C-alpha positions, 0 to 999 in steps of 0.5 A: 187419892185411892190410886196412890200405891202406898194408901192402897196397901195401907187399905189392905190391898195386895198389890203385884209390886209393893210400894217402896219408901225408906226410913231416913230416906232424906238424909246424910247418905245423899250428897244433895242432903248434905249440901242443903243441911250446910245451907241451913247451918245445922240440923235443927235449923233445917227442921224449922226452915220449912222451905229447906225441910221440904226440899230435903223431903223432895230430894229422894223422891226426885232421885228415886221415885219412892212411892211415899215421902216422909216429912223431914223433922225429928221426934225430939221437936215435941219435947222442945215444943213442950219446953225442954231445951234441945241441942245437937252435939256434932258426931254424938247426937241429941242432948236435952234438959232432963225431966227427973223430978216433979219440978222439971215436969211442972215446968213443961207446957200443956200439951195443947200449947205446942203449935206455935213452936211447931208451926214451921213443921206444919208449913213444911207439910203444906209445901209438900202437899203442893210440890209432891208428884200426884202419885206420891203419898205424904207420911207424917210422923211422931215418936211414941211416948215411951221412946220420947220419954227415954230421951227426956229423962236421960237427956240423950240416947242411951244403950239400954234406956236405963234412966227411964227404967230407973225413973219408972221403978222409983217414981212411977206416978211422975213417969206416968204423968210424963208419958201422959203429957207426951201422949196428949201432945202427940195426938194434937201434933199428929192431928195438926200434921193431918190437917196440913196434908199428911195422908198417913202417920207413923208412930216410931217407938224405937226403944219399945223392945226394952220394955218387958212383960206388962210394961210393954203393954202399958207403955208401948202398946197402950199409948199407941192404941190411944193415939191411933184411936184419937186420930181415927176419931178426929180424922175418919179413914186415916191410916196409921202405921205403928213401929214398935221396934224390937217387939220380936214375937210380940208383933203378933196381934198388934194390928188388932190391939193398937188398931193400926192399919200397918205394923212396921217390922224391924229386921229381928223377925223373918219375913216368912214368920211375919207372913204367917203371924202378922200379915193376916191381920193387915199390912206389914212394912219392912224388913230389909237389914239397913246394912245391905244399903252399905254392902250391896251386891248379890246379897242385897238382890237376893234378900230383897227378892226373898222378902218380896216373895215371902210377903207377896200373899198380903198387903206389904210396903217394902222398907228397911228394918230401921233407918238407912245409915249415913255410910250407905251407897246411893247406888245400892238404894237404886239397886234395891228399888230396881229389884223390887220393881222388876216384878 
C-alpha cells in the first residue's frame, strides 16, 4: 500500500514528481463516458449501476494512467438516501424536494438508515478494489454538510446559496438540525466507503466560500473537523482530504483545525502563496485553472510547470482547482500529465 504515490504524498512525503488525478476525471469530456452513460439511461441510473459506475471510474485510469481513481457517484445521493426526492433536469442539473420547515425535516430518515439505498455505491467500490491497477489509489468522497444543505434547502444549485443563508438567519435551530443530520449521515456513509475499499476520502465543500465570519468556522470548518475526527477514530491511519472551495486566505491553518492530511486548493490562491502559508502544515492538492483543459497550448504547459515548481518543496498532489468541464479537450489532459511527469 505504501508504494502508491498518492498515499505517500498524503502521508507527508515530498516526491520528485507529484501524483496526479483530476476532479470529475470520469465525465462528459470523454467519449467513452458519454457512451456508458447512454447505456445506463440517465445520470442517476449510472450512479446506482455498480458495474457501469465502476466502468466509468476506470475509463480515465485506462486512458491516462492517473495515480488515483475517484469513486463515480454524486454528493446528492446522501440527501436522497435520507428521503429527499432527487432528479436531474437535462442541461440544468439537479433538483430536490426542499427542506424548509420542521415537517420536512421530521420526514427525513435517521442518519444510520441510509445504507440500503447506498448499497450499490459500496458495491462499486468493491469492484474497483478488484479491478484497479495495484499502483492506483482509490478515493471515496462525500459532499460537506453545508454544501449538501444548500441543495436540500433550495432544491437546486443557486448562485449565492441564498435560500440556505435565509433559513440560517430565520430558523437557526432547524438549519443546525439539518446540518447535524447530514454530518452524522456523512460519517456513516464515508465509513462504509472505507470498509468497501476506499483508501482515502475527500470532503467536497463546494460552497464554503459563501460562508462569512464565524459562520465559516461553525458551518464549514467544524463539520469537516467532526467528520475527519470520527473517521480517523473508526479507521486509524485513514488519510482525509478537505476541499473548502473559495476559502481564500482562510486556507491557512486548516490542516490543523480540521485535522485533514491534505487541503485541496481552488484556483483563487496562487501556488506560491500556498507553498508559504498552507503547505508547511501538510500535503496540498491543486490548483490549475480548469479552463486550461479547454484552451491548452503553451499557457497550459507554462502554468502546470509553475505550479509544480512552486509546490515542489513539500507534499503535493497535482490537480485542478475545480472539476474538469464537459468542453475540455482530452488531448489537453494528456498534455498536462506529460508536463507534470517529464520531470
